[in-house]
N, C-alpha and C positions, 0 to 999 in steps of 0.2 A: 388273642387266645385266652388271655386272663379274663376278659369280659365274658366270653363264652362259658368259661368254667364257673364264674359267679352266677350267671344266668341259670346254668344247670343246677347248681346247688340251691338256689332260691326256688326253682320249680320243684325240686324233690322235696324240699322243706314244706312248701305250700301243699303239695299233694299229701304228704304224711300228716300235716296238720289238719287238712280237710277230712282225712280218714279218721283221725282221732275225734274230731268233732261229731262225725256221723255215728260213732260207736260209744255213745254216752249212756247206753242202757245198762241197768244194773245186772250183774251176774252174781250167782251164788257159788261160793266155794265151800264144799262140804269137807269137814275134817273128821277126826276120830271121835268116837263117843257122842255122835250127834251134833257136834259143833258146826256152826254155820257162820259164814261171813259174807255180807253183801256189800258190793262196791261197784263203781263204774268199771267197765271193761278196760278202759285205757289206764286206770289206776292200778288194776291187777297186773296188766302187762308191764307197767313201769316198775312196780314193786318186784316182780319176778326177774326183770332184766337187771335191776340194780343189785338184787341178791346174787344173781349169777356172776355179775362183774366183780362184786366184792369177794365172793368165794374163789373166783379165778385168780384175783390179785393176791389173796392170802395164800393160795397154793403155790404161786410163783415165789412169793416172799419166803414161805416156809422152805421151799426147795433151795433157794439161794442162801438162806440162813444155815441150813444143814450142810451145804456144800462148802461154806467158808471155813477156814481153819480156826 
């Protein structure tokens, strides 16, 4: 069972890695006042995912800090 689990994990990783390699095209993010930022799609996804994880962790820590006496 352990070998089957690792084979599943490896196959999911390889599928996501292949998807990331196929989405290397540049995308443009438009900001306020005409600001633009160009980067590969996978980099944009990684930045937004990391930002969401960080903000979520800070929200939990803030809640725990306010809860403690």
